Structure formats: structure tokens, C-alpha cells
C-alpha positions as CSV (number, residue, x, y, z in Angstrom):
1,M,-7.4,28.4,10.6
2,E,-4.9,26.2,8.6
3,R,-5.5,23.2,10.9
4,R,-9.3,23.5,10.3
5,K,-8.7,23.6,6.6
6,T,-6.4,20.5,6.8
7,R,-9.2,18.8,8.7
8,R,-11.6,19.4,6.0
9,V,-9.2,18.2,3.3
10,R,-8.5,15.1,5.4
11,R,-12.2,14.3,5.6
12,A,-12.6,14.6,1.9
13,A,-9.6,12.4,1.2
14,G,-10.9,9.8,3.6
15,A,-14.3,9.8,1.9
16,A,-12.6,9.3,-1.5
17,V,-10.5,6.4,-0.2
18,A,-13.6,4.9,1.3
19,L,-15.6,5.1,-1.9
20,A,-12.7,3.7,-3.9
21,L,-12.4,0.8,-1.5
22,L,-16.1,0.1,-1.6
23,F,-16.3,0.0,-5.3
24,A,-13.1,-2.1,-5.6
25,G,-14.6,-4.6,-3.1
26,A,-17.7,-5.0,-5.2
27,A,-15.6,-5.5,-8.3
28,T,-13.5,-8.0,-6.5
29,V,-16.5,-10.2,-5.8
30,A,-17.9,-9.8,-9.3
31,S,-14.7,-10.8,-10.9
32,A,-14.1,-13.8,-8.7
33,R,-17.6,-15.0,-9.7
34,G,-16.9,-14.4,-13.4
35,D,-19.7,-11.8,-13.9
36,G,-17.9,-8.5,-13.5
37,D,-16.5,-7.8,-16.9
38,G,-19.7,-7.5,-18.9
39,S,-18.6,-10.3,-21.3
40,G,-21.4,-12.7,-20.2
41,A,-19.0,-15.6,-20.4
42,G,-19.4,-16.4,-16.8
43,D,-16.2,-18.4,-16.8
44,A,-13.9,-17.2,-14.0
45,S,-11.2,-19.6,-15.0
46,V,-10.4,-17.5,-18.0
47,R,-9.2,-14.6,-15.8
48,V,-7.0,-16.7,-13.5
49,P,-3.5,-15.4,-13.9
50,G,-0.3,-17.4,-13.7
51,A,2.0,-17.5,-10.7
52,S,4.6,-15.3,-12.4
53,S,2.2,-12.8,-13.8
54,A,1.9,-9.1,-12.9
55,D,-1.4,-9.8,-11.3
56,A,0.1,-12.3,-8.9
57,G,3.3,-10.3,-8.3
58,F,1.3,-7.1,-7.5
59,A,-1.0,-9.0,-5.1
60,R,1.9,-10.6,-3.3
61,D,4.1,-7.4,-3.1
62,M,1.4,-4.8,-2.4
63,A,0.1,-7.1,0.5
64,V,3.6,-6.8,2.1
65,H,3.8,-3.1,1.3
66,H,0.4,-2.4,2.9
67,Q,1.3,-4.4,6.0
68,Q,4.1,-2.0,6.7
69,A,1.8,1.0,6.3
70,V,-0.6,-0.6,8.8
71,E,2.4,-1.2,11.2
72,M,3.6,2.4,11.0
73,S,0.1,3.8,11.5
74,F,-0.3,1.8,14.8
75,I,3.1,3.0,15.9
76,V,2.4,6.7,15.5
77,R,-1.0,6.2,17.1
78,D,0.7,5.4,20.3
79,R,3.4,8.1,20.0
80,T,1.3,11.2,19.7
81,D,-2.0,12.8,21.0
82,D,-2.6,14.9,17.9
83,E,-6.1,14.0,16.6
84,D,-5.4,14.9,13.0
85,V,-2.4,12.6,12.8
86,R,-4.2,9.8,14.7
87,R,-7.3,10.1,12.4
88,L,-5.0,9.9,9.3
89,A,-3.2,6.9,10.8
90,Y,-6.5,5.2,11.4
91,D,-7.7,5.9,7.8
92,I,-4.5,4.5,6.3
93,A,-4.5,1.4,8.6
94,N,-8.2,0.7,8.0
95,T,-8.0,1.2,4.2
96,Q,-4.8,-0.7,3.6
97,A,-5.7,-3.6,5.8
98,N,-8.9,-4.1,3.9
99,Q,-7.0,-3.8,0.5
100,R,-4.5,-6.3,1.8
101,G,-7.3,-8.7,2.6
102,M,-8.6,-8.3,-0.9
103,L,-5.1,-9.0,-2.4
104,L,-4.5,-12.1,-0.4
105,G,-8.0,-13.2,-1.1
106,W,-7.3,-13.1,-4.8
107,L,-4.3,-15.3,-4.3
108,D,-6.3,-17.8,-2.4
109,L,-9.1,-17.7,-5.1
110,W,-6.5,-18.2,-7.9
111,E,-4.8,-21.0,-5.8
112,L,-1.5,-19.2,-6.1
113,P,1.3,-19.1,-3.6
114,K,1.8,-15.9,-1.5
115,V,5.5,-16.1,-2.0
116,D,7.1,-16.0,-5.5
117,P,7.5,-19.7,-6.5
118,G,10.5,-18.9,-8.6
119,G,12.4,-17.0,-5.9
120,E,12.2,-13.7,-7.7
121,P,12.8,-10.6,-5.7
122,P,10.0,-8.2,-4.9
123,M,8.9,-6.0,-7.8
124,A,10.5,-8.3,-10.4
125,W,7.1,-8.3,-12.2
126,M,7.6,-4.6,-13.0
127,P,9.8,-4.2,-16.1
128,G,13.0,-2.3,-15.6
129,T,12.9,-2.2,-11.8
130,G,15.6,-4.7,-11.0
131,G,13.5,-6.2,-8.3
132,H,13.9,-4.9,-4.7
133,E,16.7,-2.5,-5.9
134,H,14.0,-0.2,-7.3
135,G,14.4,3.0,-5.2
136,G,12.7,3.4,-1.9
137,H,14.1,3.1,1.6
138,G,13.4,-0.6,2.3
139,S,11.3,-2.6,4.7
140,G,11.3,-2.6,8.5
141,G,10.9,-6.4,8.6
142,S,7.1,-6.2,8.8
143,E,6.9,-8.9,6.2
144,A,7.8,-11.5,8.8
145,G,4.7,-13.5,9.6
146,S,2.5,-11.4,7.3
147,G,1.6,-14.4,5.2
148,A,2.8,-12.7,1.9
149,G,6.3,-12.3,0.6
150,S,8.0,-13.2,3.9
151,E,10.5,-15.4,2.2
152,A,11.4,-12.8,-0.5
153,G,14.9,-11.4,-0.5
154,S,15.8,-8.3,1.4
155,G,18.6,-5.8,1.0
156,A,20.5,-3.6,3.5
157,D,18.6,-3.0,6.7
158,G,15.6,-4.9,5.5
159,V,15.1,-3.1,2.2
160,L,12.4,-4.8,0.1
161,M,10.4,-2.4,-2.1
162,A,10.1,1.2,-3.2
163,G,9.2,3.6,-0.4
164,M,9.2,1.1,2.4
165,A,10.9,2.1,5.7
166,S,14.0,0.3,7.0
167,R,14.2,-1.5,10.2
168,S,16.3,1.3,11.7
169,E,13.7,3.9,10.6
170,L,10.9,1.9,12.2
171,A,13.0,1.7,15.4
172,R,13.5,5.4,15.3
173,L,9.8,6.1,14.9
174,N,9.2,3.9,17.9
175,R,11.5,6.1,20.0
176,L,10.0,9.5,19.1
177,D,7.2,11.3,20.7
178,G,4.8,14.2,20.0
179,E,5.5,16.4,17.1
180,R,8.8,14.7,16.3
181,A,7.0,11.4,15.9
182,E,4.3,13.1,13.8
183,V,6.8,14.7,11.4
184,F,8.8,11.5,10.9
185,F,5.6,9.4,10.4
186,L,4.4,11.9,7.8
187,Q,7.8,11.8,6.0
188,L,8.0,8.0,6.1
189,M,4.4,7.6,4.9
190,T,5.0,10.1,2.1
191,D,7.8,8.0,0.8
192,H,5.7,4.8,1.4
193,H,2.8,6.3,-0.7
194,K,5.1,7.4,-3.5
195,G,6.4,3.8,-3.8
196,G,2.9,2.4,-3.6
197,V,1.5,4.7,-6.3
198,D,4.3,3.6,-8.6
199,M,3.4,0.0,-8.0
200,A,-0.3,0.5,-8.4
201,E,0.2,2.5,-11.6
202,A,2.3,-0.4,-13.0
203,C,-0.5,-2.9,-12.1
204,A,-3.1,-0.6,-13.8
205,S,-1.0,-0.9,-17.0
206,L,0.2,-4.5,-16.7
207,C,-2.4,-6.5,-14.8
208,S,-4.9,-8.5,-16.8
209,V,-7.8,-9.0,-14.2
210,P,-10.1,-6.0,-14.6
211,A,-11.1,-5.9,-10.9
212,E,-7.5,-5.8,-9.9
213,Q,-6.8,-3.0,-12.3
214,R,-9.7,-1.1,-10.8
215,L,-8.4,-1.6,-7.3
216,A,-5.0,-0.4,-8.4
217,R,-6.4,2.8,-9.9
218,G,-8.3,3.3,-6.7
219,M,-5.1,3.1,-4.7
220,V,-3.4,5.6,-7.0
221,E,-6.3,8.1,-6.5
222,G,-6.6,7.6,-2.7
223,Q,-2.8,7.7,-2.0
224,R,-2.3,10.7,-4.2
225,S,-5.0,12.5,-2.2
226,E,-3.3,11.6,1.0
227,L,0.1,12.7,-0.3
228,G,-1.3,16.2,-0.6
229,L,-2.8,16.1,2.8
230,M,0.5,14.9,4.3
231,R,2.4,17.7,2.6
232,D,0.1,20.2,4.2
233,M,0.3,18.6,7.6
234,L,4.2,18.6,7.4
235,A,4.0,22.4,6.4
236,E,1.9,23.0,9.5
237,R,4.7,21.6,11.6
238,G,7.4,23.5,9.9
239,A,8.7,20.5,7.9
240,E,8.5,19.0,4.4
241,P,8.8,15.7,2.6
242,R,12.3,14.2,2.4
243,A,14.2,14.7,-0.8
């Protein structure tokens, strides 16, 4: 009974994320063309942010953050036969790969580098974070070859940004099978989503491009919904999110 309830919640969460992504994509095109803010100015250059802006920083950093979520989703897909976990992993990979494409597309449209030109650490655009030292677990090195942020600094065991898994954690996920892999994936992705929500909330407040703010708010809504779903899925497996 509980598994059936979780499936219904998962489908609702997936639909919410898909709608948020659809509207954000439409807003992206409108903003890039200069006709999406209702001002009637039609001058897209007015909304092109600087290389050190929150808009550019969020686009660079969230592209890297999303890439690791896609990587973890593909890993667990091959480590379990559980259809609920595999569907969730597919939803996350599909949604975040598309959002990542939007973020990198913005940087291209703005003619801005995909690596911070000033050599600032990840998340430096968020006031008071201290760059990549802001919480989280770190990166599993998925930024390499991702096309965004690959030259940014890293901390112990590949730590980059809030919520990201370390290299050793990704290696462990690759070694687990069945329910053990499911639990560890759900715990890692819970941490990952919490870090992503913090970053998206910061962009919603600090970014200046309306379409990017809307995308960030859609990320917050979608990932919060998935956080509740993952909490329920962990409980079904006799586990809970990590402290």
C-alpha cells in the first residue's frame, strides 16, 4: 500500500517538475529575444549580465551541480532493478540535463565564459558562503570535461559545492547493489537537492534576468517536491536522510 502511495506521489512530483521545466524553457527563449519581460523595449542587451554577476555565477555553478546529479542517476540505474528508484533517477537525469542545457545556453547567448574569469571559487557569487567551503559534501569529480566549472577550485576529496558527493562517495555508490545502492543514492541525492535548493533560492533573490529567476524558482519547487518523495522512499527501506 505504501509503495503504491509513493508511486502516486512520484508521478505528481514528476509532473510538477516537467511543467516547471516547460514554462522555464519558454521564458528562456522569450528573455533571450528580449520580449519576455513585458517592458516592450525589445532590447536583449539591457539584460545581459556581467561575467562576475550572480546570473553568470549561478549558471556556471548549477550546470556543474546538475551534471553530478545526472551522473549519480545513471549510476543507480545500473545498480538496482527497483522500478520506483529507476523512474526517479530517470526524472532527475532528464530534468537536470535539460536545465543544464538552458544554463549553458544562457552563457553562450551572453558570450560569457563557462569558467569564472577571475578564478573565484564556486558559489563565490552567493554572499557569505565563502565559496566552495559552503557546507555540503563535495564533488565526485564529475565537473571534469563537463564544459562548465571544470577549472574551478576543489577541496578535500573533490569538494566543490553544497550538497555534492565526494569522489569516494561516488566510488562507493558504484560498488553497491540492490537496496543498499538505493538507500545510498537517495541519501546522496537528498543532500544534493538541499544544496541545489539553497543555490536556486539565492539566484531567485540575487539574479537580475527575469527568466533565470523563474527557472531558479522552478528548481526550488521541483526539488522540494522530490525531497519529500525521497524521504518517503528512504522510510520504506528502513532508512532516513543523513544528518
